[in-house]
DRENDREN-101167 format. One record per residue: residue in three letters; x, y, z of N, C-alpha, C in turn. Coordinates in steps of 0.1 Angstrom, whole numbers, plus 5000, padded with zeros to 4 digits. Last residue first. Example, Ala and Ser with C-alpha at 12.3 -4.5 7.8 and 13.67 -1.06 7.14 Angstrom:
REM residues 2
SER512849785071513749895071512950005079/ALA513249435078512349555078513249675078/
This chain:
REM residues 582
PRO482148725134481548745147480248825145/GLY481848485106482348615112481648635126/VAL482648255082482048275095482648395101/ALA481848205047482648255058481948265071/PRO481247905029480748025035481648075046/ALA483947785009482847755018482447885025/GLY486247834994485047884989483847854998/PRO488047524996488047674995486747724990/ALA486747255016487147305003487047465003/PRO488047205049486947225039487447275026/GLY489747115071490047085057488847105048/ALA489747155098488847055093489047015078/ARG491547365099491947235104491047115100/GLY489947555087491147515081491647385086/ARG487847585105487547535092488847485085/GLU489347685126488647555128488347505114/ALA490247925116491247825119490547685120/MET487848065114488648045102489647925104/PRO486948075140486247995131487047975118/ARG489148245151488948105155488148025145/VAL489048505141490148415136489748265139/ALA487048645153486948625139487948515134/ALA488048655179486748585177486548565162/ALA490348805176490448665180489148595177/PHE489049055170489948985160490048845163/ASP487849115194487049095182487749015171/ALA490149145210489149045213488249005201/ALA491349355197492049225198491049115201/PHE489449565202489749525188490449385188/GLY489649585230488349535224488649495209/ALA492249675231491849555238490649495232/MET492049915217492749805211492549675218/ASP490050155209490050055220490749925215/PHE489450355191490850335196490950245208/LEU486750325189487550325177489050295180/GLY485250355211485750225209486650215197/SER484250605219483550535208484050395206/ALA485550755239484350685242483750595231/ASP487750895229487950805241486750715243/ARG486751035207487950955206488150855217/ARG484551185216484351055210485550965208/ARG485751415226484951335234484851195229/ALA487151515203487851485215487051395225/LEU484951555186485951455182486751415195/GLU483751765199483051635198483951525194/ALA485651965195485351915209484651785209/ARG485551985168486751945174486551895188/VAL482952095165483351965159484551905165/ASP483252335180482352235184482652095178/ALA485052465164485452435177484552325183/LEU483452515142484652425140485152375154/ALA481652685153481152555148482352465146/ALA483352895159482552835169482152695165/ARG484252985134485152925143484452855155/ASP483252965103482552975116483452905127/ARG484552915080484053055082483453075096/GLY485052645080486152735079485752885083/LEU482452535080483352525092484452625092/ALA481652615054480952655066481752645079/VAL483652495038483552635039482752685051/ALA482952225043484252275047484252425048/ARG480352215033480652185047481952235052/ALA480752285006479852365015480152335029/VAL482352084997482852214997482052305006/PHE480651855001481951865007482452005008/ALA478451924985478251914999479651915007/ASP479751904960479152034964478952034980/ASP480451634959481551744959480951874964/GLY478651424983478951484970479951594971/ASP477951345008477551264997477851324984/VAL480151315038479251385029479051305016/ASN480951265070480851195057479751255049/MET480551405092481751435085481951355072/ALA478351305104478151435097479451475089/GLU479151085118478651065104478551195097/MET480851005141480851145135480351135120/GLY481350775153480150835156480050975151/LEU483550625147483750725157482450785162/HIS482550475127482750405139483150505151/HIS482550685107481350615111481450545125/ASN485250765105484250855110482950785115/LEU486250515095486750575107485750675113/SER484750495071484650395082485050445095/GLY485750715057484350715061484050615072/ALA488350625052488150745061486750755066/VAL487550415035488250385048488150505057/ARG486450425010485550425021486250415035/ALA488050384988487350514989486450525001/ALA488850124989489850234991489250364993/PHE486349994983486949984996487950094999/THR484250214963485150104965485750104979/ASP482550424962481950294959482950184961/GLY483150674988482850634974482350484973/PRO482650935011482750795008482350754994/ARG484251215015483151175007483251025003/THR485251375045485451285034484151255027/LEU487151545069485951555061486251465048/VAL488251495101488451455088487151465080/PRO489551695128488451625121488751595107/CYS492251635149491851705137490751635130/GLY493251505171492151595173491751675161/VAL495051305169495551435174494551535175/TRP493451105158494151085171494651215177/LEU492751205133491751195144492351175157/ALA495251185120494551315122493551305133/ASP495750905121496651005127495951135130/SER493650815104493750775118494650865126/ALA494350935080493150975087493150935102/THR496750805075496850945077495550995084/THR495950545070496750575082496750715086/HIS494050685049493850565057494650575070/ALA492350895026493350885037493050755045/ASN491250724996491150805008492450815016/TYR490950734963491850674973491850764985/PRO489450884944488950754949489750684959/GLU489651134969489051014964489451004950/THR490751295000490751274986489951154982/ASP489851535027490251405021490151405006/LEU491051775047490251755035490651635027/PHE490951835081491551755071490551735059/LEU491252135099490352045092491051965081/ASP493352265112491952285117491052175111/ALA496652185123495652185113494252195119/LEU498352155145498052285140497052295129/GLN498751885148497851955158497552095153/LEU500751815130499351795126498351855136/ARG503051855144502651955134501151935131/ALA503051615159503151745166502651855156/LEU503151425139501951435147501951565155/TYR505851475129504651495121503351505129/ALA507351395151507351535147506151565138/ALA506651125151506351205163506251355159/HIS507751035126506351025129505951115141/PRO509851265108509751155117508251155123/GLN508451405078509051425091509051285098/LYS508651555046508351435054509151445067/PRO507851905045508651795041508351675050/MET504852065037505652015048506551895043/PHE503752355020504252215019505152185031/VAL500952545013502052535022502452385022/LEU499252754992499652614994500952615002/ARG499153024989498252974999498452815000/ARG500653094968501353104981500453054992/PRO499053084946499852964949500552974962/ASP495753194948497153234950498053114954/VAL493453064926493953064940495453104940/ALA492353004901492153134907492453134922/GLN493152764890491852764898491652894905/THR495552804880494552784871493152784877/GLU496952824904496852944897495652924886/ALA497052554912496252644920496052774912/PHE498852454893497452414892496552514900/ALA501152564903500752604890499252574888/ARG501252414927501152564928500652614914/LEU501652164916500452194924500152344925/ARG504152184905503052164896501652194904/GLN505752224928505652334918504452314909/ASP505451974940504952094946504752214937/ALA506651794921505251784924504751914930/ARG509251764910508651894909507151894912/GLY510151514933510451584921509851724921/PRO507451424956508751404949508951494937/GLY505851664979505851544970507251534963/SER504951755011505751775000505951644992/LEU501651755021502851685023503651715010/LEU499952075027500151945020501551885023/TRP497552295036498852235040498952095035/LEU496152575025496052435023497452375026/VAL494652855043495752795035495452645034/SER492653155044492953015047494052965039/GLY491753405035492853395045493253255049/PRO488353315030489453405029490553395039/VAL486953055018487453085032488553185030/GLY486552984992485353025000485753065014/ARG488952924982488253034976487153084985/LEU489352684996490152804999489552924993/VAL487452524983487252554998488152675001/ALA488652504959487352564960487052604974/LEU490752344965491052484962489752564962/ALA489452094969490152164981490352314978/ARG488652054943487652064953488252134966/ALA491052024930490152144926489152164937/THR491851784942492651914944491752034941/SER490051604932490151624947490851754950/ARG490551634904489251654910489351684925/PRO493351574899492751704896491351734903/ASN494551394929494151404915493551534912/LEU496351294951495951424948495651444933/LYS497451044954496051054957495551194953/TYR500151074951499451004940497951014942/SER501151204974500851284963500051214952/ASN499451095004500551084994500151154982/ASN497751335025497851205017499051215008/PHE497351555041498651495041498751355035/CYS495851835039495651695033497051635032/CYS494152095057495352005054494851885046/PHE493552435065493052305059494252225056/VAL493652675088494552575081493852455078/VAL492853005089492352875090493252785082/GLY493453285087494453195093493953045095/GLY490653495097491653445088492653345095/GLY488853615114488653475110489653415101/ASP489653865123488453855113488253715108/ALA491853825139490553855145489353845136/THR493753535128493453675128492053705134/ARG496353305133494953335133494753485134/GLU499253305112498653315125497153345123/PRO500153075086499653205091499153195105/LEU503052855084501552875085501253015090/GLY505652765085505152845073503652875073/CYS506352655108505852565098505452635085/ASP506952865124508052765121507652665110/ALA504552985128505453045119506652955115/ARG503352815147502852815133503852875124/ALA505552625168504952755164504452755150/PRO504752275173505652385171504852515169/ALA502952105199502952155186504052265185/PRO504451845219503851975218503952025204/PRO504051505206504751615213504051745212/VAL502351225212502151355204502851465211/GLU502950885208503251005216503051125207/ARG500850615206501450725198501750845207/ARG499450415217500550455224501350565217/THR497550325200497050415211498250455220/ASP497550275167498550275178498050375189/SER494850085155495550205156496450205168/PRO493149885129493549915143494350045143/GLN490349875108491749935109492049955124/PHE487749805107488749705104490149745107/CYS485649925133486449955121487549855119/ARG483649645146484249785147485049805134/PRO483049385141481949475145482349625147/LEU484449265111484549295125483449385129/ARG483549025087483449155091483649165107/VAL484748845060484548845075484648985080/VAL483948725028484148845037483848815051/GLN485948535007484848535016485048655026/GLU487348704978487448634991486048624997/SER486848844956487048704953487048624967/PHE484349094954485549044961485648894959/HIS481949174945483049204937484449174944/PRO480049104963480149024951481349054943/ALA480349324983480949184986480949094973/LEU479049554980480349544974480949404975/GLY476649524993476649544979477949534972/GLY477449505020476949395013476949404998/PRO480449705025479049675027478649555018/LEU483149775037482849665027481449625029/VAL483149975054484149985044483849885033/PHE480949895071480950025064481950025052/GLY481549645082480249665075480249795067/ASP484949555076483849595085482649625076/ALA487249285071486749425069485749455079/LEU489349055057488849105070488549255068/VAL488748805034489148945036488548985049/HIS489848465027489048565034489648705032/ASP491648315011490348265014489348375019/ILE493848324984493348404996491948364999/TRP494248184962494948134974494648224986/PRO492948304941492348184947493048134959/ALA492648654941493548544941492848414947/GLY491648904943491348834931492048704930/SER491949074965493149014959492948954946/THR490249384967490249244966491549194960/GLY491549644988490749594977490749444977/PRO493849785002492349815004491549774991/TYR496249625019495749635005494249655005/ALA496549625046497449715038496949735024/LEU494149475058494749595063495449685052/TRP494249145046493849235056494749355057/ASN493348825035493748965030493249065041/VAL494448515046493548625047494148755042/GLN494348155045495048285042494148395040/VAL494847845058493847955057494648085055/PRO497047675057495747625052494747735050/ALA500047825043499147805054497747755049/PRO501447835019502147785031501247765043/ARG500747864990499847815000500647755012/MET502048004970502547864973501747794984/ALA500948254971500448164960500948024962/LEU502448374991501048334994500548234984/VAL504748414976504748324988503348284992/GLU503948594957504448464953504448364965/PRO503448824970502348744967502748604962/ALA505049004989505448874983504248784980/GLY505649364987505049244992505649114986/GLY506649584974507449524985506849404991/GLY503449734966504949714964505649664976/GLY500449544971501249664972502749634970/TRP498849324970499449364957500249494959/GLY499549235004498749214992499549254979/ARG500249295030500749375019499949365007/LEU499549115050499449255053500149345043/ASP497948825051498748895042498549045044/PHE497948595077497348725072498348795063/LEU497148265081498248355077497548485071/VAL496548015104495948125097497048225094/ASP498447825114497047785111496347885101/ILE501847745109500847855110499447795106/GLY504247595113502847535116501747645118/THR506747655106506247715118504847655123/GLY506947555080507647485091507247535105/ARG505447745066504947605067505647535079/ILE507247955068505947975073505347835076/ARG509547845056509647895069508247905076/GLN508447795030508847685038509047725053/ALA508148065021506947975023507247855031/ILE510848145021509848205030508648125032/SER511747975001512347965015511448035025/ALA510348064979510147924984510647914998/HIS511448324976509948304979509748164985/ALA514548384992513748344981512348314985/LEU515248655015515048505012514248484999/GLY515148925021516148875012516148725009/SER513748875053514148965042515248905034/VAL512648745074512848665061513248755050/ASP512748725107513348815096513548725084/HIS510148675127511048605118511448705107/LEU509348715159509448795147510548725138/ARG507248525180508548535173508348625161/ARG505148615195505948495200507248495193/ALA505248975197504948845190505648735197/ALA506049195212504649155212504349025206/ARG508749235206508349195220506949145220/ARG508649315180509349195183508949145197/LEU507149545181506549435174507249305178/ARG508949715195507649675201507049555195/GLN511049725176511249665189509949625196/ARG509749865156510249725153510449655166/ILE509250105169508150025165508549875162/ALA511850205172511150165184509950075180/SER514050085145513050175151512450115164/GLY515749935131516249995143515250085150/ASP514849805109515249945107515650015120/ASP515449485097515249565109515749705107/ARG514049445064515149435074514749515086/ASN510849305054511849415055512849395066/LEU509349095058509949095045511049215045/ALA508748915087509149045082509849035069/PHE506248765101507248725091507548855084/LEU505248695134505448795124506548755114/HIS503048505151504348505145504248605134/THR501348425182501548515170502948515165/GLU499148205195500548225193500748305180/PHE496248335211496948245203498348285201/ALA495448485233494448415225495048305216/GLY496648655252497048515251496148425243/GLN496248925258495048835259495448685258/ALA498749035252498249035266497048945268/ASP498848995224499748925233499248915247/LEU496949185217496749045214497648955222/ALA498149415225496849375231496649225229/GLU500349415207500549415222499349375229/PHE499049435183499749305186500049305201/PHE497949695186497049575184497849445188/ALA500249855187499349845199498449725198/ALA501149805160501949775172501149755184/THR499749875137499449735143500249715156/LEU500250125125498850085128498749965138/LEU503050115122502450215131501050185135/GLY503349905104503849895118503249995127/THR502050025082501549905087502049885102/PRO503650265078502250275081501750145087/HIS506750225095506050215083504550215086/ALA509150125111508550265111507950285097/GLY508049785110509049885114508350025114/PHE506949595089507149575103508349665108/GLY506149585062506049705070506249695085/ASN505949375047507249445045507149575053/SER504449075061504449215057505849265055/LEU502348835074503448855065503348995060/PHE501548665103501348795096502548815087/GLY499948375117501048445112500648575104/VAL498948195145498548295135499748375131/ARG498147905159499347985155498848065143/LEU496447785187496347835174497647915171/LEU497447495204497247645205497347695190/ALA495647195198496947275198496647425198/ASP493447045194493547105208494847185209/ALA493546935169492547035172492747105185/ALA496746915154495846865164494846975167/ARG496946985119497446995132496346955142/PRO497346795088496546865098497146875112/PRO500146845067499346755075498546835085/ALA499747055038500347035051499446935058/PRO500046985003499147015015499946975028/PRO503047114987502047004989501247035002/LEU503047454974503547344983502547234984/PRO502547544940502147544954502947434961/ARG504547714917504147574921503847574936/ILE503947974895504147934908503647794911/ARG503148074870504548044872504947994886/ALA500448114870500948034859502448004861/ALA499948284891499648144893500348064882/LEU500448534879501348484889501148334891/ALA498248554861499548554856500548504866/ARG496148554880496248444870497648444864/ALA496548784894496648664901496848544891/GLN496048974874497448974880497648834887/LEU493448924869494448914858495848904864/ARG492248984894492248844889493248824878/ALA492649264896493349174905493349034900/CYS491049344874492449384874493249284884/GLN488549254883489149204870490649224870/LEU488149414906488249264907488849204894/GLN488149664894489149634903489349484905/GLU485849644878487149664871488249624881/VAL483849634898483949524888485349524882/PRO484149874911484549754918484649634909/THR485550104886484450044893484949924901/ALA487950374889487450244884486350194892/ASP489550604887488150614890487450484884/GLU492650494902491850524891490350534895/SER493950394924493950544923493050584911/LEU494050124921493150174931493050324930/PHE496150064903494850074898493850134908/ALA498350024920498250154913496850174907/PHE497549764928497649874938497550004931/PRO497649604904496349634911496449754921/GLU499349664875499549654890498249694897/VAL498049474848498549594854498549584869/VAL497849294820498049274834498749404839/GLY495349314794496549364800496649334815/HIS492949224784494149224775495449264782/GLY490449244795491349124799492549114790/ALA488849454790488949364779489749234783/ARG489349594814487949544811488049444800/VAL492049654810491649574821490249514818/ALA491949834788492749704787492349604798/GLU490450034799489949964787490649824786/ARG492150134818490950074822490349994811/VAL494350224802494550124812493250054816/GLN493050424787493750314780493950194790/ARG492150604807491150534798491850414791/SER494550694816493650614825492650544817/LEU495550824794496250714799495350624808/ARG493651034792493850934781494550814786/ASP493751164816492551094812492750994801/LEU496451264815496051174826494751094822/ASP497951434800497451304793496851214803/ARG499551564828499451554813498951424809/TRP499951594855498651544850498451554835/ASP501951534878502151564864500851504857/CYS502251454904501251554901501451614887/LEU503851244908504551364906503551484903/ARG501951044910502851064921503551204920/ARG500951044884500051074895500951114907/ARG503150954870502751094868501751134879/TRP503150694879504250784883503950924881/ALA500850584868501050584883502050684887/LEU501350624840500250684847500450694862/LEU503550464836503650604834502550684841/HIS502450214843503650264850503750414848/ALA500450194823500050204838501250254846/ALA501850174800501050294802500650314817/ILE502949924805503850044804503050174806/LEU500649774804501449784817502349904817/PRO499649804778498949864789499749874802/HIS501049924749501349824760500649874773/GLU501050104729499850024731499949924742/PRO503550234728502350314732501150224735/ALA506450184731505350084731504050144736/LEU507950414731508450294723507350194721/ALA506550574748506750614734507150504725/HIS506950434771505550444766505650484751/ALA509650474776509150334774507750344767/HIS509650754779510350694768509850554765/ALA508150764803507650834791508350774778/TYR509850634820508550574817507950634805/ALA512050824820512250684816510950614812/ASP510851054830511351054816511550914811/ASN510350974856509251014847509651014832/ALA512950934865512050814864510850854854/GLY513751194865514451104856513550974854/GLU512151294886511951334872512551254862/ALA513351144908511851134904511651174890/ASP515751004919515651084907514251074901/GLY515950824940515650964943515651054931/ALA516150554936517450624938517250774940/ASP513550484932514050454945515450514947/GLU513250584905512350614916512950604929/LEU515350444892515450594894514450644905/ALA514250184891515450214898515650364901/HIS511950224874511850174888513050214896/GLY513250324851512250404858512150354872/LEU514550094843515350204847514450304855/TRP512449934837513149894849514150014853/VAL511550074814510750064825511450034838/ALA513850034797513450174801512550174813/ILE513649764793514849814801514549964805/GLY511349754778511349684791512549744799/PRO511849894754510949954764511049884778/HIS514649964737514149844745513149904756/GLN516250134723514850114718514149994726/PRO518750144734517850264736516450234731/ALA520849964746519649924739518550034741/GLN523050084758523249984749522049944740/ARG521650264775522550314765522850214754/ALA520350084791519550164782520450224772/ALA522549974805521749884797520949964787/ALA523350204819524250144810523550044800/ARG521050234835521450334826522350284815/LEU521250004850520150014840520450124831/SER523550054866523549934857522449954846/ASP522650284879523850284871523850174861/ALA520450184894520250294884521450294874/ALA521850004911520849954901520550064890/GLU523350184926524050084917523050034907/ALA521150304939522050384931522850294921/HIS520050094953519250164943520150244934/ARG520049824967521249904963520749984950/GLY518149644974518049774980519249864977/LEU517949414960518749414972518849544979/MET516449494938515749404948516549404961/TRP518449634925517249704930516549624941/GLN520149434918520649534928519449614933/ALA518449294900518949234912519449334923/ARG518249494880517049444887517449374900/GLY520949504872520249624878519049584886/LEU521249254861522049294873521449414880/ARG519449264840519149174851520049214864/ALA520649464825519349494830519049394842/LEU523049344818523149464826521749494833/ALA522049144802522749104814522749224824/GLU520949294781520049214789520749164802/PRO523249424771522249504778521249414786/HIS526549344776525349294771524149364778/GLY529049424786528149534781526849474775/PRO530749124778530749254784529849354777/ALA530048824780529548914770529549054776/LEU531148694802531248624789530848724777/GLN530748864822532148824820532248764806/LEU527948884821528748994817530248964815/ALA527248634831526948664817527748784812/HIS528148674858528748574849528548594835/ARG526248874865527748904864528448804856/ALA523948714865524048824856525548874854/ALA524448534886524348484872524448594862/ALA524548714907525748634904525648584890/ALA521948814907523048904905524248824900/GLY520548574914520248644902521348734898/ASN521548524939521848434929521648494915/ARG520348754951521848734952522248634941/ALA517648734948518348844942519848824941/ASP515248544944516548514949517448624942/GLY512648534935512948614947514348604952/ALA512148404912511948324924512248404937/ASP512948594894511448564895511148484908/LEU515648564898515048694902513548674903/GLU516048314886516348334900515748464905/VAL515248374860514448284868514748294883/ASP517248554852515848594851515048504861/SER519648404854519448524862517948564863/LEU519148214834519248174848519048294857/VAL519248384812517948324815517948274829/ILE521948454814520848564815519548504818/TRP523148214809523248274822522248384824/ALA522348174783521948074793522048134807/MET523748384771522348394771521748294781/ALA526448304772526048414780524448424781/ASN527848004774526748064767526148174776/GLY529647844786530147954779529048034772/PRO528347624797528847724806529347854799/GLU526147434789526747534781527347644789/ARG525347264810525547204796526447304788/ARG525047444830526047334832526347274818/VAL523047604821524347664822525447554825/ALA520947414821521347474808522747534809/HIS520547354847521047244839521547304826/ARG519447604855520747554861521347444852/ALA517047594841518047694838519447664843/GLN515747374853516047374839517147474835/THR515547474879516247354877516647344862/ARG513847694875515247714881516147594878/PRO511447574865512347664857513747684862/ASP510947224869511047354875511947454867/ASN510946974860510647074850510547214856/PRO511546824882512546834872512246944862/ALA510546984913510246904901511246924890/VAL512046954944511947034932511546944921/PRO511246954979511446884967511146974955/MET512947175001511647144994511947064982/
């Protein structure tokens, strides 16, 4: 790819050639290589700096960041601990140490690192947002309202760039979510040079549709899309290319994805520009971003405009706020007309739920209740199992208090949760005591392989959802195994996904309009086994009849939505033209 002489990487490389003995020049080079997504060159530059200036904290920090990007999390934590010892008053190093400790499995150490960074720079909104997001994940709700207020006020004022994905867990308005995403996109655009426009492809050429994700494997994205890609391949509507940011995990899902696509391109570890060039060289007409602002994605690649039409779909449940994303693929429930003005993209709606599902998921026989720590059913109605297997960062005080109110209303019932990182489980049990609920009524399930998880999920009677960030893949899993999902749809995309699944399933009664209605409905079902059995029987009937799990139909609707996008892209209209949907 041609490189402009004022490109930051070019300038940094010239600087080290001019002054090869200048450690700071090598640190700057490491920084720009890492920003470009080139972890190997970034690590090499940082090591060269350390040869010139042993123990330099900035060089150690860049080396740790490179190791983190390469997936060498324990080494990254060691490097960043060393950097923090050399520069204990540096908030940026403390933040990167928190990132490394997260992935190295030291959840509480990460919490301490973020708290230290925040103490050093209490007015910095991004640092406050990191501490807030990690405390949510640990169910450490100290200062939650104050931190959330600080982050939301910074976003509203346009004074802080914070991670849009973490911001979805806040009780923010759609206006605030759009502002948050736009601030992030603006900061990214300032350092990205787009590729030159691609020459138009022949109108009669077979459409090439690309999908960029870090989830092509045993990951929620892979689990949701495998059967969809297989159905798309069977229809032969266009040529499908998957661009995998994650390495091959050896999973059966990865193998299915590889077979279903025309080609699965392993672009893990490549610099952003190299990935963009690979997509451009493949001649992709429409590129779907299946990660967005979520961790592990590559928004820098999308910002380079490798495809003439680019679409936000599936993994990031909100607006990208990015001028390089043309469309968002949704449905009429999850993104109603009133929400569309708060999306930067043109909205294309499918006639069914926007979320596909793996209809080839195997569900092994359920284990014994006792083996899962669950009570047996009793003649007097006890032993009801409510569950919420959402990630711990979705379990905020309000949603958890609501679920505990259900336990108080249904004697002998339990709440089955996914075990969280660090001391999250202990904190939830302590919170239960403050809500007059015996903490022993909270049962925690360690993370399981997907099939084993689905087997256990069959033992749950009713799924109690969270907000403002709903169950998404988890709700699909619950419905697939026959566990009804009770949810309260909110005002944002992330708060409406479970409601969309229920809506398209034809089970609107499981979408309620307030906390009181949520508790009342759950308690009524928990105290009336016949009514609960009726709901579960209705779910079993509708699962096969509603079309929610019809992947052949989904693939046909998807193809119908993509063709107008591709036609407009080949014609070369200005971005922002009205969207065309089925």
